[in-house]
N, C-alpha and C positions, 0 to 999 in steps of 0.2 A: 504494499500500499504506500502511495506516495505521501510526502510530508504534509502539503496542505490538508489532505483527506484526514490525516492522523489528528492535526490540530482541531479541524472541524469536529471530528468525533468526540475529542476532549471537551469542547465548548458545549456541544449537545449533551453530554453526560453530566457535566457540571450543572448546566441550567436544569436538567431534569431532576437531579438529586437535590439541587438548591430549592426547587419548588416544593418537593417532599418535606425537605428541613424547615421550610418556611411555615408549611401547613402545621408540621408538629410543634413549632415553637408557639403557634397561636393556641394549640390545645393544651399544651403545658404552662403557657403564659410565661414564657422566657423570651428575651430579646432575640430575633433571628439573626443579628449580626454575630452574636457570641456562637450560636450553633453553626453558622456558616463558616466561621473560622476554624471551629472544630473540625467540621467536615473536611476543610481544606487540609488540615494537619494529618488527618487520618489517611487521606488520599495520598499526601505527599510522603507517607511512610511505606507505601506498597512498592516493591522492587520486583523488577522483571528484567530477565536477561542481563544481569549484572549492573543494572541501573534503575534509577526510579522511573516507574510506569508513566506517571503523568508530569510532564515538565513543560514549560514554556520559555521562550527567548525574553531576556530581561526587558528588551525594548518593547515588547508586546505587553508585558505585565504593567510597566510605567505608563504606556500609552492609553491602556484600558483604565489604569488608575486615575488618571487625569480626566478622561472622558467622564467617568463615573463621578468624580469630584464636581465636575462642571455641572452635570445634569442635576444631581442630587441638590446641590446648593441652590441652583436656579429653580427646580421645581419647588422646593420648599420655602424659599423667600418670596416667590411670586404669590404665595398663599397668605403672606404676612401682610397686614395693614401697614402703611407707612406711620401712621400715628402711634400704632402699638411699638414699632421699632424705635421710634424717636423717644417714647415714654421710658422704654427699658434701657436705653443706651448708657445713661449716666450710672444707674446701679451695675451695669455690666462692666463698665470701665472700673468701678470700685471693686468689684468682685475679682476682676482680672488682677488688678494690682495687690490686693490683700492675699489672693491665692498664690501669686508669685513670691512674695515676701515671706509668707508662712510656710511654703512648701520647700523652696530650693535649698535652705539651710539644712534642716533635718533629713531631707531626703539624700543630700549630697554625703553627709556624714554616715548615714545608714549604708549607702552604697559603697563608700570607702572601706567601712570595716567589714560589710559582709562578704564582699567580692575581692578585697585586697587589690584594688586597682589604683592608679595614680589620682591623686585628689583632683586634678584637672579634668580627668575623664569622668569621674563621679559628678563633678559640677556640670560638665557638659551634658551627660545623661539626664541629671536633675531638670535642666534647663528645657530639655526637650519633652520630658514627661510632665511638666507644668502645664502645657498647652492642651486644649481640648479640640479634637479634630471635627471641623464642622459638617463634613459628610456622614461621619459616624453619629454624632449628636442629632442632627436633622433626621437621619434614617430612623433612629431609636424612638424619635418623639413626635414623628409626622402624623400619628393616629391619635395623640392624646393633647389636649390643649387645656393649660391652666397658667396663672400667672408666674409660677416658679419655672415651669418648662419653657415658657416664652422668655424669661430672663436667661436661662441657660442656652437657648438657641442664639440669642443676640451675643451673649459672652463668647460662644464659640466662634462666631464670625469676627467679632472685634479683636480677640486675643491672636488671631492668626498672623497678622504683620509683626506684632511685638514678638511672638514665639519663633518666628523666623529670623528675626534681626539678632536676639539674644545669643543663640548657639554661635552664630558668625562671629558676634563680638567676643566671645569666650575663646574661639578658635584663633582669633587674631591675638588675643591676649596671650594665649599659650605659645603661640609662634614667636612672639616679640620678646618673651621673657617677663618674669614677674617684677613689676615696680609700680609704685604708686602714679608716677609720671607717665609711664607707658598706658597704664589702665585709664587714666584721665584722657589721654590723647585719643585713644581707641574708641572710648565713649563718645567723645565729641565727634569724631569721624563718622560714627554711625547715626548721628542725629539727623543729618540731612537725608542719607538713604530712607530713614524710617518715615520722614515726612514725604518723601517722594513716593514711597510705596502707597501712602494714603492718598495724596492728590492725584497721582497717575491712575490709581484703581478707580476712585469715585469718577474721575473724569472721563476714563475709557467707558465706565458703564453708562454714563449719562450720554456721551456721544453716540455710541452705538444705538442706545435706547432711543434717542430722538430720530434718529435716521430710519430705523426699522419700523417703528411703531407708526411713524408718519405715513410710510407706505401702506401699513396694514389698516390703517383708519379708512383708507381710500378703497382698497381692494382686498377681498378675501378669497383664497382658493382652499377648497377641502382638502386637497393633497399637498399644495405647496406651501401653504402658511404654516402648519405646524413643523414642517422641514426648515423653513426659514427661521423659526424660532430657535431650533437646535443649532442652526449654523450661526444665528446671532450670538448665542451663548458661547460657542466656542470661539468666535472671532473675538469677543470681548475678553475672554480669558488670555488668548494668545497676544493680543494687541497690548493689554496691560503688561504681561510678563516680558514681552520684547522691549518695552519702554521702561523696564526695571520697576514696575509697579506691581501691587498685588493683584494677582488673578482672581483670588477668592472674593476680594472685597469688589473687584469690577463686577463680576457675575452677580454678587449680592445686590449690588446697586442697579444692575439691570433687572433682576427679578423683582425688586421693590417697585422700580419705574413701571414694569408690566403690571403688576398687581395693582397700581393706583390709577393708571390711564385707563380710559374706556377704548376697547378694541373689539371689533365685530367677532362674535363667535368665540370669546375668551375661553369659555368653559371647554369647548371641544378641544382647543389647543393644549390646555392644561391636562386634560385627560391622555393625550398623546405623549406629552412630555413625562407624565407620571409612569406611563407604561414602560417608555424607554429607559428611564432612571431605575425602575425597579428591577429590569433584566440586568442592567449594568451593575446594580447593588449586589445581586446574588453573585454574579461573575467575580467581581472585584474582591469580595471579602472571602471567597473561597481561594482566589488566587493568593491572597495575603497569608491564609492559611498553609498554601503549598510551600511558600518560601520560608516559612518559620521553621527553624531547626531547634529543637528542645532537648537540652540535656537532661535525660530522665533519671539520673542519680537522685536519691532521696535527699542528700544534702542540698542540691540546687533547687529542687522543688520547695523545700522547706523555707530556704532563704528568700526565694522568689514570692511564696505566699505571705511571708512576714513583710516584705518589701511592699506588696500590693496592699495589704491591710494598713500599713501605715500611710500609705498615699490615700487610701480611703478616708482614714481618720483625719489627716491634715485638710483634704478637701472638704469634709464635713465642718471642720472647724472654720474654714475659710468662709464657707456658705452662711454660717451662723453667727459670725462676728458682726 
């Protein structure tokens, strides 16, 4: 069997098993994201002919991941009202800052002592773990609505540029050597890129939104309009990233813009984007499970569980302060 047919078969099997897993998750009332990742981990451990049975090229996994991120964020934010987003933005910023301050030091120390890694690597790991992925949060909460969940949705979107900048700041700090002067210099050097990510991200979303929705207001095609919506979301993400902005923030802006303006047959287009994002959600979280390699020793599992419980506790404290 040729290679394209093998990969196509893998995708078909993953989607089929993903649908069954999602049905199971609804019956046992567990997040389908968790079960999909577990499914991927199990599939990734199956060996055949001296290698793993299911595997994909890295570029394919990254591309599908970005596509899923774009569609999930757009689909979820297009259903948010701009007034709700604006109302929750200040508490979300406060939650991001408190969570960062409260989490990063204890988690760094725990990682350093548990895994015997350099302190700089432990700090880098903690900075990454502070963030909440918008695609995961929005996927988990799309069927439930209350004030707390709306706050967490907005926080996941707002903290993305910040959590991207901080690890790069730490990496530059590590490479340059540890000194107060170096840290101050690197910190100041990252302020402009951070502002640029925000401005370019929001600007890209508004620009593409104005252009695409101006056309959609005048003309609607049952087949082409939903496709144009997907293309607009992808173009928005790519444009923002090419211009050194936040792609997630750009797609969020586009989604909020779409949710707030009048567009003919908006409901039908949202249904199409939801269907597309749901298929990608199943595929991408199983793929994440496929690339996870777990050390199944008792010590590693015990330390990982302890670190996870510490992270949950710190997150709980951050939310309740």
